[in-house]
N, C-alpha and C positions, 0 to 999 in steps of 0.2 A: 251634442258637446258642441263646445267653442271649434273653430275652425282654424284658431290660431293661437300659438302658447309659445312661449319662447321654450330653448331646449336646457332645461336645468342638468343635463349631464354635460354641458358645455361651457364649465367654469374654469378652465384652467390655467386664468390670468389670477385667480381670485386666492384669498390667502389660506394658509395649512387648514385643512379640514374643510374647505369651501371648493375644494378641486378636483378634479378626474382627470388622473393621469391616462396619457395616451396608451398604455399597457394595459388598461381598464378597458378598454373597450373590444367590441367585436360587432360583426353584422347580423342580423336577423336570418341571412340565408344560413349561417352556419349551426343553427340548430335543424338542417336537412340530414345529416349525419345520422348512419344507423342507431337505434335505438337502445340505450345500455341504464337499467336493466328491462328485460320484458319481465312483468308482474301481472297478478290479478290484484295484489293488495299492496298497497304501498303507504307509510308514513313518511311526510315531508315535513323534514325538522329544521326550522330556520330561528336565527336569532336564540340559540340557546343560551348565549353571552356569560359563558362560564357557568352556569347553576349546575351545578354536579347533582344537586337533589332532584332537579328536574330532569337530568339524562337517566338516574337512577329510576324514577317513576314512570319515564318513556319504556324503558326495558321491561318494567313489570306489566305495563300495558301490553307490549309485544308478546310476553308470555301469556298471557291470559287470553290474548286471540290464539293462540298457538293451542292452547288448550282446548278451546272450540273449534279446534281444525282449520283456524283461519294462519295462513303463514303471510305476515308481513315482511315486509322487504324496508329496511329503513334509509331513506336518503336523504344526507343533510345538505342544506343549501345555503351555507356560508354564517359566519358569525356565530359559531359555535365556542369562540373564545370573546372575552371580555372583564370581567371581573374576577378571573380565576388566576391573579398573580402570585398564588403558592405554588409551590412547585408539584406539591402531590396534586392538588387538582387540575393543574395543567396539563401535567404527563396523564394521569388517568381519561380527560376529557379526550386529549387527542388520539392517545394510543385506542380508544372506544372508536372513536368517530372513523379512525383510520380503516380500520376492520369491517366497515361497511361503503355504501356507495355515497359518496360528497362531491360536492363542489367548494371554494374558494369565497369567501367574502371578502369586503374590504378590510377588516379584520385579519383575517388569516395572509392576507396580500400584503399587507403592512407590516406584520412578523416576519415573513420569510424575507421581502427587501424592502426595506424603510424608503421612502421617498421624501418631497419637500413638500406632500399633500399633507403631512401629520395625521389623521386618524383616516384618512382616506375616503370619509363618510359623503362627501361633496354635498353638505348640506346647503340647503337654498337660501337667500338671502332673509328670509321670515325667521329662521330661527337665528336666536340671541346669542351675542358675540360671547358670551360667557360659557353658554352651553358648549358650543363649540371648542373655547379655549379649555374646557374641562375634559372633553372628548379625548384632544390632545394629549394632554397629561396623562389620561389612563392609559392611550396608545404608548405611551414612552414607558409606563412601568411594566406594562405585556412583553414589550420588545427585550426588554433587560430580563423578564424571568425567560423568556424562548431562547435568549444565549445561551441559557444552561442546559438547553435540549437541542444541540445542533441538527441530529438527526430526524427530529421530529419537525423542526423548523424547516427544513429543506422537503421534507414530505407534504409538508404544508403547501410549500410553494409550487409544488409540483402537481397540486390539483387543479384540475381543470375550471376556468371559468362557466362554465356550462355546459351542461347534459339535456339528451333529447332521452325522456323514457316511454315506453308503451305498456298501458294499462288495459290489458284486452286488445281491442281493436283501436285503440284511442291513443294518438301522440300526443306528449305532453313536455313542452320545453321549460326545464329547472334552469333559473335564474335567482340571484342573489337579489340582482336590483331589477332592472329593464331589459328589455331585448335589445338592449345596444352599448348597454354600459353594466359592470359588474354593481359600479355604485350610482346607477340613474334612479332618477325619483321618478320615472313615467307611472310607475305602477304604486305609487304612493295612495292611500287613502284618499287624501285630500286634492288630489288630480284624477282620482276616478269618477268620484263623488262630492257634490260641493257642499262638503261638511265643514270646511272653515276651520279644522284643526289639524294639529301635527304632533308629533313625537314628544318635543319639547315642551309643550304646554302654551307657545303663543300661537296668537292669530294666524292662521295658514292664508295668506294674501297671495293665492295662486290662480292661476288659470287651468281649466281642466286640459287633461293630456287629449288633444285634438282628436275626433273621430276617422280622419283620414291617416292618423299615424298608426292607430289602432289597428284600421284595416289593413296598411302595409306592413305591419309587424306578422299578423295573422298569415298574409298571403305568402311573404317571403319567407318565414320560417316553415310553413308547412305544418303547422299543429293546430289542435282543436284547443289547447289551453296552455296558458302558462301559471306555473307557482313560482310566486318570488316570497319576499321576507322584508328584505334590507331597510323599509322606511319603519318600520316598527310599531306601526298602528296597522291591525288586522282590517281587512276589507275584500269582499269579493264582490263581482259584477258580472252579468254575461253579457252578451254582446251579438248581434246577428252582422256574420261578413259572407260574403256572397251565398247568401241563402242557408249557412249553417250557424248553428248558435255554436258562440264561442265564450270562453271564460279566463278571466285573470282572477287568481287568487292568491292574497298575499297573507299569509297566517300570521303577521305581527310580531309575535314573540314566545318562542316554547320556553323560554327561561324568565320571561317577565309577567307580571299581571297584565291583562290587557283592557281590562273594564273597570269603572269605577267601584268600587267597595267590594273588589274580590281579589284572588292571590294567585289565580291559576294561569299557568301559561297556557299556549295554544298551539296545536299542529293541525297540518291538514290530511284527512284520511282521505285515497283515493281508492276505490274498489269496484270492481266487476257485480259485485252484490248491490244492487240497486234499493234494498232496503236502507234506509237512514237507520246509522247505530243507535243505542238507546240514550248516549250521553250526546248526541250532536248538538251542539247548538244553532248552526243553521248550515244549508246545503243546499245542493242541485243536483239533479239527475239531467247528464250532458250526453245526451244518444247511448243511454244506456250504460254509462259509467257514472258511479256515485263520487262526488265530491262533499267532503265535510269539513267543519272546524270541530275537532276534537277539545276537551279541557284537558292540561296537564294537571293533576293536583298533587302537586309537590308537597313535602314538609315543609311549612313554610317557617314553624321557628326553628328549624335545622338550616334552613337557607339563611334567614337572619343572622344567627349566629356566625356562619360561616362569612358571610359577607361583611360584616362588622368587625370581624379579626382582620381582614385585609383592609377595610375600607373605615375608620373609624370617623366620626363626625368632623364635618370641616373638610375631609378628604374631598378629591375632584369626584368622584364615583358617589360619594355620600349624598353630597350637594346636588346631585345633577337627578339619582335614581333613587334615593333612600323613599322618599315619598311615595312615588309611583310603586316599589316595593310594600308598603305597608297600606296604601290607601287605592293603589289603582289610578291608574289615568282618566282626566275627564274626556270619559269616551262611553259610548252605550251601545250594546249588542247591535240596535237598531242602526247606529253607524257605520257597523261594520258590511252592510249588506246592499246592495244595490240591484236594480232589474228586475228579474225573475228569483234572485237566490231569497229563499226562505227562511225566516227565523224558524226553530222549531217550537212544537205547540208546548206551552207550560202547562 
């Protein structure tokens, strides 16, 4: 990997939607706290984006595992809100998430404490200005509906920005963005591997996150893996740090399609069971703990109906996201893996 790259989390002088408030920052050493929860099997659910159908499907997936004797802990790592600007969806999604282990993403942070950072996405310069402006507009509508639920809004603001969990004997850092900022981009697909693509469909003109930065993150955090989501395209890549294999796994989006000509979301399953699940798309055994990307095959027609009720043609979310919802992004499962992480046999 390259040895020098700009810090895309340090953009505080930029426009709304392209800046990272100081309050969104933390230190890699903050992950050295005691793990919570300690579990044998976990779903990491990031980027639900207000998709109630995806949430229902994840709960069904959890129930199916329970029937097989596998108890799954749910961990939501931010941006479970976005398109849910109707009161019923806003309430149900947040009441459900708050019953489980969760951290906040830039969306929840912006709901709870609006700033001049707009959506708080901290978009890099290669994201087009129209996409950024529409994200700021989406945040404005979401903040308005959140004002109808002050208790939920306050509860979202009280969520931590990071957690450390433990699966078996493996410590895992749970982030929304990266190891230094809630809205950081160091764990974006286009900064972990040279894929040249990004969430907006623009060409990603970005240098890779320096290997010395990756090494520093793992050393200072004292974790074996990081689970992330913020940048909306999935990627998993392993690294060797101090003679041990490490992993960064970004699930992309639980509530949006992640690959071309597909409609399913993605979550990360972490388990002490070293056997890959039957529905795994790709994964890796990391020192006796299994990490897999699982599809969330939600009811797509029902989701489209709900989405259009809130975001009709020519609305900001429709313009930015409807093509991805229907057709998927210009992204292939092969773009989502790097290093020793392997696609499942087809």
